[in-house]
N, C-alpha and C positions, 0 to 999 in steps of 0.2 A: 352513488359511484363516484369517487375522485379519479382523475386522470394523474397520472405520475410520469416522468419523462426521466430515461436513462441516457445519459451521455457516455456512449461506449466505443470500444473498437469495433470495427466492421463485423456485423453480426455472423458472417460466415467463418470468421476466425475463432468465435467462443466456442470454447469445449465443454459441453453440458455435463461430462463425467466430472468436472472438477470445477466449473467456473463458478466463483461466488456471485458475480453479477446475475447470472441466469438463477442461480438459488434466490436471491433477492427479488428478482423479478415475478418469480413463482410465489413467493411468500407476499408479494404485494397483490397479485392476482387473487390469491387464495382470501385476502383480508377484504376483497370487493373492489380493489382498485382497477381501473384500466391502464394497460402497461403501453407505452409510447417509447421510442427508440431512435436515437440520431446520433452521427459522429460528430466531432468537434468541427470539422469541415462543413456540417450542414447547419452550424449556426451562423447568423449574420445579423447586421444592425442596418435599420431604414431609419436614419435620424437617431431618435434617442429610444426606439424600441428595437428590443432584442428577439428575434425569430430564430424559428428552427425548422427546417424541412424534417418533419417528423414522420416515423411509420408505427401505426399502431399493432400491437402484436397480442397474439393468443399463444398463451405457453402451455404446450402440452406436457402431460404427466412425465415424471422422472422415469428414465428407461427408454423413452420412445426415441427412435432414432432421428427422427425430424422434430426437434424441441420446440418450435414455433409455426405459426403461421402468421404470415404477414398481411395487412391490409395496405389501402391506399395511401400514399403520402400526401399528408397535408401541410400547409404553412401555416403555423400558430406563433403568436407571441409567447416566448417562455413563461412570462409571468400568468398566462391563462392555464397553466398546470399547478396543481395543488403541491406537487414536490418536485424538485428535480435533483437527480443523484448524479454527481460526477464521478464517473468509474471508469475514464479513460486511464489505461495502463502507461507508465513511464515509456520512453523518455519525456521528462519535463522540459521540453525545448521551446523554441518560439512560437510555434504553432499551439502548444499546450497553453502557454501564459497568455497569447491572444484569446483563446477560450474562456481563461479564468477572467479576463478583464470585460469581455462581454457578458459572462454570467453575473459579474458583479454590478455591472450596468442594469442588467435585468432586476437584480435585487431592489434598485432604487424604483423599479417599476411593480415592486410587491412581489416578486418571484421569492420563493423560498428554496434554497439551495443546500444541499448536504454532500460532503463538507462545505462548510461555506468558502467561497473561491479566495478570499483574501487569506484565510487560514492556511489553505493550500499552497498559495503563492509564497507565504512567509514561513512556512515550515518545510525546509528540505529535508528529504527522509533520512539523509544522514546528519547534517547539521543540527538539526532540532533537538537531538540528546544532547547537546552543549548546554541546553538550558537546565539540565539536571545534572550536575556533574559530581555529585554524590552516590549516584545511579550507575555510572559508567565506568569502563576500564578507562586505564591511561590512554589519553587520545590526543592527538595532533593533526590539525589541518593546515597543508602548505603545498605549494609547488616547486619549493627550493631544494636541490639535490643536497646539499650541506644539512638542512633540517632534517632530511630523511635519514641521511647516514648518522647524525646525533642521535635520533630517537632510537634507531637499532643499535646503537651503541649503549644505550640507556637500559633498553630492555630486552636484548639479544633475541628476541623471537617475536615478529610482528606481522600483522596484516596491513595491506595496502590496498585500497579500494576506491573506485571512482565515485564522485558524488552525485551521479545521475543515473546510476545502473539498478537492474534489479535481475533477480534469478541467479545471482552469483558471477554475472557477466564481469570479466577484468578486474577479477580479484586475485591477488597474489599474496603468498606467504614469504617472508624474508627472514633468515637466521644469520647469527654472527658468523663472519667468515664467507657469506654466499658469495661466489664470484659473479653471479648475475646481478648484483645489487646495482652496476651502472646501465645496463639495458634494461632492467625492470622499472628502474626510476626514469628512464628516458620515455618508456613505452606508456607507462602510467599517466606521466604528467605532460605528454606529448611535447616532450623537450623542454621542459618548463613552462608550459603555457596552459597547462589545466591543474587546477587543486585537486588534491588527494587526501583522502582521510587515513590516517594511521592508528592502528590500535595494538596495545599489547594483545600477543596471542593468548587464548583463553583454552587450556587443554581440556576444560569441561565440554568443549565444542564434541569431543567424542561421544558425550551422552546426549547430544543432540542441542540444537538451536531451536527454542521452542517459540512459536507465534503465540501470543497473548491478545485477545481481541477485548479492546474496550469499547463498549456499547454505551453512549450516553454517559460516558465516565465510569461505568461499572465494569468489572472484569468479568468476562463469560466463564464460567465455572471449568470449562476444558480447554487446553491448548492442543496445538501439533507440533510435536518435536520433530525436527528434521535432522535424521540422524547421518553423517557422511558415510559413504561408501569406503569400503578398506583403500587406504592410500589417498584418500581425498581430505582436503581440508574443509570444503564448504559443505554444509549441510542441506543447501537449497535443493528442493524437488527437481528443479531444472537442470541440475547439475550431478543427478543421479542420486541425491539422497534418499532415505527411506523415511516415510511418514509414521510417527506413533502417535494417537490420541492419548492423551493423559490428563488426569484431573490436576488444576493447577497447585503447585506447591505454596507453602505458607510463605516463602521469598518471592515467589512469582506474585503472588497476592499483595503482598507488602509493596513492591515495586509499582503494581498497578493502582494502589490506594495513593500513592504519592503523587501519580501523574494525573489520575482520573479527573480530579477537580479542575486541573489545569485545563486538561481539554474540553471539559463540560464548557467552562469559562471563555474559551476560544473559538467556538463555532466548529468543532471536531467530534461529531457524533460517532463516528467510526474511526479507531485508530488501532492499528496492529503493531503492538511492541515486539521485539525480537529480544529474547532473553538468553544469555548463555551463563550456567552456573548462577551466579548473583548478581551479573551485572548485565545492563540493558545495552543492545549495541546498535539498535535501528528504531526509529518511529514513523511507521509507515500511514501516510494520510491520503494517498492517491485513489487506491483500489485494493484496500487489504483484502487478503483471500484466506483461503483454509476453511470456510464454512462447511463445504461441501463433505470434505473429510470428517470434520466433527460430528456433523448430523449423521453421517452414514455409520459410523462407530457406536455412536451413544443414544441417538434419537434425540438429543436434546439440539435445539434448532436456532442457531444465532442469527440467520436471516430472518425468522420471523420475530426474534425480539428486537432486531433493529427496526423492521417494520412497524412493531408496536410503539417503539422509541420515538420515531418520526410522526406517527400519529399522534402521539401525546403532545 
């Protein structure tokens, strides 16, 4: 039996009906691994050794109201675990970066961390798409009000979103002649102190924003399309979108193939691409989700495939 450590949000906050981290924990346990968990605040360094206040877990079957049993907390070197999965949700703030630096230090002591800390630190989930300019819509990153107004003039219908958000939080749509341009610019950029991403609005969002999972560089055959509710621009489930599991299209497979090798070579074993129409809009590396919904609808298990890839 091997010991796996999951660095996650507080266990009481995880939702077993939809949380991919729990799905991966169950798949790891089913594969014969002992599952342990901690939060980023439970990581610490004693000299050059990185340790964790880690809790052993026993995962109950899906459908049980109480999804876990917790054992007694132990202090262990992160390198004593056979695999460590960094699954803390954004925001990627100072505390998050401290945890990444500690995990990178643990790698020097032999820890095996997925996704690799340096890869997560250098791949902002919005900015990373700029590495693939042929696959993305017209995009600009700025905090300057004139740059935003100019981009709106060029494209007439645009999306404005923060670089550190999740779940659709803080996203605005601006159209030519919008009298709210000034206040949205001030709000989104914190009066010019925070960069935002601008993208040309893609009307294909009406058909869904599809999460494509890349596992060790290979696309999982099904994706979750997040379809906006009537009157809403955002497809995010947290913003009221409706999830539909669909086989990947040829276009989505082509995008995944172009990105997959890069992910594998850069220590990103699990990535969630967001695809609208034929354009990639985000590159999620912190805690990609949608595994539970895909497994529930198809019986195909991305969590088990991820565990197998890590085992290999």
